[in-house]
Backbone as numpy.savetxt, mean C-alpha at the origin, in Angstrom:
# Nx Ny Nz CAx CAy CAz Cx Cy Cz
-6.06 -4.48 11.21 -6.46 -3.98 9.92 -7.98 -3.84 9.90
-8.45 -2.65 9.58 -9.89 -2.40 9.49 -10.35 -2.76 8.08
-10.91 -3.95 7.92 -11.27 -4.46 6.60 -12.79 -4.48 6.45
-13.28 -3.77 5.42 -14.69 -3.81 5.07 -14.84 -4.74 3.87
-15.77 -5.66 3.96 -15.94 -6.65 2.89 -17.34 -6.52 2.30
-17.38 -6.48 0.97 -18.63 -6.60 0.24 -18.51 -7.86 -0.62
-19.51 -8.71 -0.55 -19.52 -9.96 -1.33 -20.85 -10.03 -2.08
-20.77 -10.33 -3.38 -22.00 -10.47 -4.15 -22.85 -11.59 -3.55
-24.15 -11.36 -3.46 -25.14 -12.33 -2.94 -24.91 -12.71 -1.48
-24.23 -11.86 -0.72 -24.00 -12.14 0.70 -25.24 -11.74 1.50
-25.49 -12.50 2.56 -26.60 -12.12 3.45 -26.08 -11.40 4.70
-24.82 -10.97 4.68 -24.25 -10.19 5.77 -25.02 -8.87 5.87
-25.57 -8.54 7.05 -26.37 -7.31 7.18 -25.56 -6.04 6.90
-24.24 -6.09 6.99 -23.41 -4.91 6.73 -22.98 -4.81 5.27
-23.36 -5.77 4.45 -22.93 -5.82 3.05 -23.25 -4.52 2.30
-24.49 -4.03 2.43 -24.91 -2.81 1.74 -24.16 -1.58 2.22
-24.00 -1.44 3.54 -23.27 -0.30 4.10 -21.82 -0.32 3.64
-21.20 -1.51 3.67 -19.81 -1.64 3.24 -19.67 -1.24 1.77
-20.62 -1.65 0.95 -20.59 -1.31 -0.48 -20.69 0.20 -0.66
-21.55 0.86 0.11 -21.70 2.32 0.01 -20.40 3.04 0.37
-19.71 2.57 1.40 -18.44 3.18 1.82 -17.40 3.00 0.72
-17.33 1.78 0.15 -16.38 1.49 -0.92 -16.70 2.34 -2.15
-17.98 2.47 -2.47 -18.41 3.25 -3.63 -17.98 4.72 -3.48
-18.15 5.26 -2.30 -17.77 6.65 -2.04 -16.25 6.82 -2.13
-15.50 5.88 -1.53 -14.04 5.94 -1.58 -13.55 5.89 -3.03
-14.12 4.98 -3.83 -13.74 4.84 -5.23 -13.98 6.15 -5.99
-15.13 6.75 -5.79 -15.46 8.01 -6.47 -14.50 9.13 -6.05
-14.07 9.13 -4.80 -13.18 10.17 -4.29 -11.75 10.05 -4.82
-11.44 8.97 -5.54 -10.11 8.82 -6.13 -9.95 9.63 -7.42
-10.99 10.32 -7.84 -10.95 11.07 -9.09 -9.74 12.01 -9.12
-8.95 11.91 -10.21 -7.75 12.72 -10.43 -6.65 12.50 -9.39
-6.72 11.40 -8.66 -5.65 11.08 -7.71 -4.74 10.02 -8.32
-3.46 10.11 -7.95 -2.51 9.10 -8.38 -2.74 7.84 -7.56
-2.87 6.72 -8.25 -3.10 5.44 -7.58 -2.05 4.42 -8.05
-1.87 3.41 -7.22 -1.03 2.27 -7.57 -1.96 1.11 -7.91
-1.79 0.53 -9.09 -2.62 -0.56 -9.58 -1.75 -1.81 -9.67
-2.10 -2.84 -8.89 -1.32 -4.08 -8.90 -2.26 -5.26 -9.05
-1.90 -6.17 -9.94 -2.67 -7.40 -10.16 -1.79 -8.58 -9.80
-2.37 -9.54 -9.08 -1.62 -10.74 -8.71 -2.51 -11.97 -8.84
-1.88 -13.09 -9.16 -2.59 -14.36 -9.15 -2.74 -14.81 -7.71
-3.88 -15.35 -7.38 -4.11 -15.89 -6.04 -3.35 -17.21 -5.96
-2.53 -17.40 -4.91 -1.73 -18.62 -4.82 -2.59 -19.87 -4.69
-2.04 -21.03 -5.11 -2.77 -22.29 -4.92 -3.13 -22.43 -3.43
-4.32 -22.86 -3.15 -4.78 -22.92 -1.77 -5.58 -21.68 -1.38
-5.45 -20.60 -2.18 -6.29 -19.43 -1.99 -5.91 -18.48 -0.87
-4.73 -18.63 -0.25 -4.35 -17.75 0.85 -3.74 -16.46 0.30
-4.55 -15.39 0.25 -4.08 -14.12 -0.31 -3.02 -13.45 0.56
-2.89 -13.86 1.81 -1.86 -13.30 2.69 -0.45 -13.70 2.21
-0.36 -14.72 1.36 0.94 -15.16 0.83 1.38 -14.33 -0.38
0.54 -13.44 -0.86 0.85 -12.67 -2.08 1.95 -11.65 -1.78
2.90 -11.57 -2.70 3.98 -10.58 -2.62 3.51 -9.32 -3.37
3.27 -8.24 -2.62 2.78 -7.00 -3.22 3.91 -6.04 -3.55
5.16 -6.45 -3.37 6.28 -5.58 -3.73 6.16 -5.24 -5.22
6.67 -4.10 -5.59 6.55 -3.61 -6.95 7.12 -4.61 -7.96
6.35 -4.83 -9.03 6.76 -5.74 -10.09 6.62 -5.05 -11.44
7.11 -5.69 -12.46 7.26 -5.12 -13.79 5.99 -4.51 -14.37
4.86 -5.18 -14.24 3.65 -4.70 -14.90 2.75 -3.86 -13.99
3.21 -3.56 -12.79 2.44 -2.68 -11.91 2.40 -1.28 -12.51
1.32 -0.57 -12.21 1.16 0.76 -12.78 0.85 1.79 -11.70
1.24 3.02 -11.96 0.80 4.17 -11.17 0.28 5.20 -12.17
-0.93 5.67 -11.94 -1.52 6.66 -12.84 -2.61 7.42 -12.10
-3.01 8.56 -12.68 -4.12 9.34 -12.12 -5.43 8.72 -12.60
-6.21 8.28 -11.65 -7.50 7.66 -11.97 -8.47 8.75 -12.41
-9.14 8.54 -13.54 -10.06 9.53 -14.09 -11.49 9.00 -14.02
-12.40 9.81 -13.54 -13.84 9.52 -13.50 -14.19 8.14 -12.92
-13.63 7.80 -11.76 -14.00 6.51 -11.17 -15.43 6.55 -10.66
-16.20 5.51 -10.96 -17.57 5.42 -10.47 -17.98 3.97 -10.43
-19.01 3.70 -9.66 -19.59 2.36 -9.61 -21.04 2.48 -10.05
-21.38 1.71 -11.09 -22.77 1.63 -11.56 -23.18 0.17 -11.41
-24.30 -0.04 -10.72 -24.66 -1.41 -10.36 -23.61 -1.90 -9.37
-22.88 -2.95 -9.74 -21.75 -3.37 -8.91 -20.44 -3.29 -9.69
-20.49 -2.71 -10.90 -19.31 -2.65 -11.76 -18.52 -1.36 -11.51
-17.20 -1.51 -11.37 -16.30 -0.37 -11.19 -15.87 0.12 -12.57
-15.99 1.43 -12.79 -15.60 2.05 -14.06 -14.54 3.11 -13.79
-13.66 3.34 -14.79 -12.64 4.37 -14.69 -12.00 4.58 -16.06
-11.25 5.68 -16.14 -10.42 5.97 -17.31 -8.98 6.12 -16.84
-8.06 5.75 -17.72 -6.65 6.06 -17.50 -6.38 7.37 -18.23
-5.39 8.15 -17.79 -5.11 9.43 -18.46 -4.83 9.23 -19.95
-5.26 10.19 -20.74 -5.00 10.23 -22.18 -5.56 9.03 -22.94
-6.63 8.43 -22.42 -7.29 7.36 -23.18 -8.78 7.68 -23.30
-9.34 7.28 -24.40 -10.77 7.50 -24.66 -11.61 6.34 -24.12
-10.98 5.18 -23.99 -11.72 3.97 -23.65 -11.96 3.85 -22.15
-13.24 3.75 -21.78 -13.58 3.53 -20.38 -13.28 2.07 -20.04
-12.68 1.87 -18.89 -12.36 0.51 -18.43 -13.32 0.14 -17.32
-13.46 -1.17 -17.12 -14.38 -1.62 -16.07 -14.02 -3.02 -15.61
-14.48 -3.34 -14.43 -14.41 -4.71 -13.92 -15.60 -4.91 -12.98
-16.18 -6.09 -13.06 -17.29 -6.43 -12.18 -16.77 -7.40 -11.13
-16.84 -7.00 -9.87 -16.27 -7.85 -8.82 -17.25 -8.91 -8.31
-16.67 -9.98 -7.82 -17.41 -10.97 -7.05 -17.32 -10.59 -5.57
-16.17 -9.95 -5.25 -15.94 -9.54 -3.86 -15.03 -8.32 -3.85
-15.25 -7.42 -2.89 -14.41 -6.26 -2.65 -13.99 -6.27 -1.18
-12.72 -5.99 -0.94 -12.22 -5.83 0.43 -11.55 -4.47 0.50
-12.00 -3.64 1.44 -11.44 -2.29 1.57 -10.72 -2.17 2.90
-9.42 -1.89 2.81 -8.59 -1.66 4.00 -8.57 -0.14 4.21
-9.42 0.33 5.12 -9.56 1.78 5.32 -8.31 2.38 5.95
-7.58 1.61 6.71 -6.37 2.11 7.36 -5.27 2.38 6.33
-5.08 1.46 5.40 -4.03 1.61 4.38 -4.55 2.27 3.10
-5.87 2.51 3.04 -6.49 3.11 1.85 -6.21 2.26 0.61
-6.54 0.96 0.72 -6.35 0.03 -0.38 -7.61 -0.79 -0.59
-7.97 -0.97 -1.86 -9.13 -1.76 -2.24 -8.66 -3.01 -2.98
-9.11 -4.17 -2.51 -8.80 -5.44 -3.16 -10.03 -5.86 -3.95
-9.85 -6.02 -5.26 -10.95 -6.35 -6.16 -10.75 -7.78 -6.65
-11.77 -8.60 -6.45 -11.76 -9.98 -6.93 -12.72 -10.06 -8.12
-12.20 -9.99 -9.36 -13.08 -9.92 -10.53 -13.85 -11.22 -10.77
-15.11 -11.07 -11.17 -15.94 -12.24 -11.52 -15.34 -12.99 -12.70
-14.81 -12.25 -13.67 -14.33 -12.85 -14.91 -13.02 -13.61 -14.75
-12.28 -13.32 -13.68 -10.99 -13.97 -13.45 -10.87 -14.37 -11.97
-11.48 -15.48 -11.58 -11.51 -15.85 -10.16 -10.14 -16.15 -9.56
-9.13 -16.34 -10.41 -7.79 -16.63 -9.89 -6.97 -15.36 -9.66
-7.59 -14.18 -9.88 -6.89 -12.90 -9.84 -7.40 -12.02 -8.72
-6.49 -11.21 -8.14 -6.89 -10.14 -7.23 -6.17 -8.88 -7.68
-6.88 -7.77 -7.65 -6.34 -6.46 -8.03 -6.31 -5.61 -6.76
-5.18 -4.95 -6.52 -5.11 -4.02 -5.38 -4.93 -2.62 -5.93
-5.86 -1.75 -5.54 -5.81 -0.34 -5.93 -5.65 0.47 -4.66
-4.68 1.38 -4.65 -4.50 2.18 -3.46 -3.67 3.42 -3.73
-3.59 4.22 -2.72 -2.75 5.41 -2.77 -1.30 4.93 -2.68
-0.42 5.37 -3.61 0.97 4.91 -3.54 1.58 5.23 -2.19
2.34 4.27 -1.70 2.97 4.44 -0.40 4.45 4.74 -0.58
4.99 5.45 0.39 6.41 5.73 0.38 7.16 4.43 0.62
8.12 4.14 -0.25 8.94 2.95 -0.10 10.30 3.41 0.41
10.66 2.96 1.59 11.93 3.32 2.16 13.01 2.36 1.71
14.16 2.90 1.33 15.29 2.05 1.02 15.85 1.54 2.35
16.05 0.25 2.43 16.54 -0.35 3.67 17.99 -0.75 3.51
18.78 -0.41 4.52 20.18 -0.79 4.58 20.38 -1.57 5.87
20.97 -2.73 5.76 21.20 -3.53 6.95 22.69 -3.57 7.25
23.04 -3.12 8.44 24.42 -3.14 8.90 24.50 -4.13 10.07
25.44 -5.07 9.98 25.61 -6.04 11.05 26.90 -5.73 11.78
26.79 -5.42 13.05 27.94 -5.08 13.90 28.85 -4.03 13.26
28.30 -2.86 12.91 29.15 -1.83 12.31 30.06 -1.20 13.37
31.12 -0.55 12.90 31.91 0.27 13.81 31.01 1.43 14.23
31.10 1.82 15.48 30.18 2.82 16.00 30.96 3.86 16.79
30.77 5.13 16.44 31.43 6.24 17.14 30.37 7.28 17.44
30.38 7.80 18.67 29.42 8.83 19.04 30.12 10.01 19.68
29.56 11.21 19.44 30.11 12.41 20.05 29.01 13.45 20.20
29.23 14.38 21.12 28.26 15.46 21.31 28.79 16.72 20.66
27.93 17.37 19.84 28.30 18.61 19.18 27.22 19.63 19.50
27.54 20.58 20.33 26.55 21.57 20.75 25.43 20.87 21.52
24.18 21.09 21.08 23.02 20.47 21.72 22.72 19.08 21.17
23.35 18.72 20.05 23.04 17.47 19.38 24.09 16.39 19.63
23.70 15.18 19.32 24.60 14.03 19.40 24.79 13.50 17.99
26.03 13.19 17.65 26.36 12.62 16.34 26.74 11.16 16.55
26.09 10.29 15.81 26.36 8.86 15.87 26.81 8.44 14.47
28.01 7.85 14.37 28.57 7.45 13.10 28.66 5.92 13.07
28.04 5.32 12.06 28.05 3.86 11.88 28.79 3.56 10.58
29.78 2.64 10.66 30.55 2.28 9.46 30.56 0.78 9.27
30.29 0.38 8.04 30.40 -1.03 7.66 31.48 -1.10 6.59
32.69 -1.54 6.97 33.82 -1.55 6.03 33.58 -2.51 4.88
32.94 -3.64 5.16 32.71 -4.65 4.12 31.83 -4.10 3.00
30.74 -3.41 3.38 29.84 -2.84 2.38 30.26 -1.44 1.93
31.25 -0.88 2.61 31.73 0.48 2.36 30.58 1.48 2.47
29.89 1.38 3.61 28.76 2.27 3.89 29.05 3.00 5.20
28.76 4.31 5.19 28.88 5.10 6.41 27.55 5.83 6.60
27.00 5.71 7.80 25.74 6.37 8.12 26.00 7.36 9.26
25.62 8.61 9.06 25.80 9.63 10.08 24.42 10.05 10.58
24.18 9.89 11.87 22.92 10.28 12.48 23.16 11.50 13.35
22.34 12.52 13.17 22.38 13.69 14.05 21.10 13.65 14.87
21.25 13.53 16.18 20.09 13.36 17.06 19.99 14.52 18.04
18.77 15.01 18.25 18.55 15.99 19.31 18.74 15.28 20.64
18.88 16.03 21.71 19.09 15.39 23.01 17.91 14.51 23.40
16.67 14.92 23.06 15.51 14.08 23.40 15.50 12.79 22.57
15.86 12.87 21.27 15.95 11.66 20.45 17.05 10.74 20.95
18.18 11.35 21.38 19.29 10.54 21.90 18.86 9.84 23.19
18.16 10.56 24.07 17.69 9.95 25.32 16.71 8.83 25.04
15.85 9.03 24.04 14.89 7.98 23.67 15.63 6.75 23.13
16.66 6.97 22.32 17.46 5.87 21.80 18.13 5.11 22.93
18.69 5.83 23.88 19.38 5.18 25.00 18.39 4.44 25.91
17.21 4.99 26.06 16.19 4.34 26.93 15.69 3.04 26.30
15.60 3.03 24.96 15.11 1.82 24.27 16.22 0.82 24.01
17.46 1.24 24.15 18.59 0.36 23.80 18.90 -0.55 24.93
C-alpha cells in the first residue's frame, strides 16, 4: 500500500510534499461521487482492525467544491447551502486505492475514510459442488451445482481461460 502521511507539527521532511499531493487530490474530487465512512478507532488504537464494510450511516454523494484552506478540509454536499469542514490532526492518503483517512482534531477517537466508491462483488461459496464440464464449439462450459443451497453456476470459458484454469488447478 502506497501510503502518504501528513501529520500536524511533524518534522518529517516529506510532510509538506505529502500535504500538497493530498490537497490536490481533494480538490480533484469536485463533482465526483465519493464514499464517506466514519468509524470509531478501536481500543488500543489499531486502525487495521476497523471493519470498513458498508454500514447504516455510511454515505455516497457527489462532493461539491472540495478545498483545503490552511489545514482545514472544506466541502459541500449536493443540494445544501451549508459548507462543511473538518480540521485534521493527521491525514493518510492511500494513492493505490484512492482513499483518504482523516483523523479529526475535534474527535481523536474517530477516523473518516473518503474515497472513490469501489465495486462490491457478491460472493457465493460452494463447498464440493457437483461439477460437469463439456466443450461447445470453441468454448468450454463448466456447470457447478450446490443442491443444499439450490444454486447453479454456469461458466463459459474460452479455450485460453480453460487452459489457464487447468494449469492453475
